N, C-alpha and C positions, 0 to 999 in steps of 0.2 A: 703460542695458541691462537692469537687471530691472523698470521701471518699463515697458518697452517691453514684454515679457515677459509679463507681470501684465496690459496690458493685452490684450496677442494674446489671452490665455486667455478673458479676458471677453469681450471679440467673439464670439471661438469657442462660448462658452458660453451667449453673448446669442442668435446664432443656431441654436442648437440645439435651444434651449427654444422661438424663434421657430418653426422649424421642426416641432418635435413639435408644438405647439397650434395650427396651421394645417394639420397635415396629417390628414385624416380618419380613413387608415387605419392611420397610426402606432400609435396603442395596438391594434388589434386586430393587428397586427405582431408588435407586443412580448406577448402574450397565446399569441399562437401559437407563437413562441419558446419561451416560458416552458412552454406543456405540451411541444412536443416536447423540450424538457432533460428536465422530468420524465418522461417517458417511458422517455429514455431511462438516467435514473440508472435505474428498478425493472427494466427489462433487464438493466444491467448488476449488480444488486444481485442478479436470481433467477440470472445467471451465477454470480455468484461464490458463492454457499450451493449452487449445484449441486457445483460444482467441490471444498469444504471438503467438503462433506457423505460423498464417497468415501472419506474416510481412515480406516482401520477401526485400534482400539489391537492387536488379534488378529497385522495386518500387521506395525504397527510393531515388535512384539515379536518376531515371526521372521523380520524381514527383520534386525533389530538381531542377532538369536543366530548369523544366518548369515555377514552382511557385515562385522559390525559398526558401520555406520551405517545412515543410512536416509536415502532420497531422493526427494523429490517436486519434479513442475516442473510450472508453468503455464503449460499447453498455450497458450493467447493471447497470451502475452507471450512464451513461449520462440523467441531470435533476432529477436527485434523491434526491440529498442532497442539504440543504442551509448550506451552509461553511463559519466561520466565520473566522474575521481575525488571530486569534490562531492557529485553524486548516491550515488555508492556510500556514503559519510559520512553523507549524510541519512540512509538507509535503514539502516544500523548504529545512528544514533542515536536513531532510531526506534522500532525491536527493542530495543535498550536502555532507551528509556522504558517500553514496554508490557511490558516480566519486570520492570521496578521496580514497576509499579501492578499485577503481580498479583499477589496473596497468597501462591499455595502456589507459585510460581517465586523465583528469587535472581536478580535482577542481575550478583550479583557470583562465584556461583558457575559460570554461563553466560557463555562468550566468544564475542562474533559478529564474523564477519568478511564483510565484500563488496566482490567484484570483479564488476566488469560486471553488475552484478545477480544475482551468484551467491553468495547467504546459505551462511555454514558457523557452524553452534553447535556448540561444545563444552563440555564438563566435565559436570557429575553433578548429576542431580535425583533426587527422592524413586519416583519407579515411571515405568512406562511412557507411564500417560495423563497425566504430564508433560511427557515427550517428546511425544507429538501436540497438546497444549495448546503449547509452544513451537513447534513447526512451524506448527502452525494460526495463530499469534499472527506467525510470521514470514511464510508466505505471503498474509496479510494488509493486508500492509504495500506502498504504492503504491512501485515499483521494484526490488521483491526477483521475480526470475522464474524463481528455480530456488533450493530451501533443502536444502543437503545436513547430516546430522544425525551426530554422532559421539560426541553425549548417551549419558550411560554411568549405567542406573540403581546408586545407591552401596547396599551392603546395610546 
């Protein structure tokens, strides 16, 4: 059975190579697809940077003083995805990894929970600027559509 499967894979690979070399515009289509992907990535990158540039430390400080938490949403992703439990676990793990890599943020003092793409950050940090940084890291994580922060500045 394994031999038959291997034979089918080799035949498929051989046909693909044959088609590629005998199809004069295959290379052009490949270059076009590569160019379109590159343009799409650049466009997405610029939209993401526009989204994250509107977060201000003073706004975070005021909102935290007023309500005790900070909420920011990615408008492009809000309500678009139905996220399963494994995706939530991946998001939480990715954010924890980013927190652990940041020299000013402690993954041990910040708790991260994710439910259907909604990330909740809780714990303590040294400044309001670090609350902003933690929110930014969470928002930049694939699968996170909303971030709610109840992080507090420790005295």
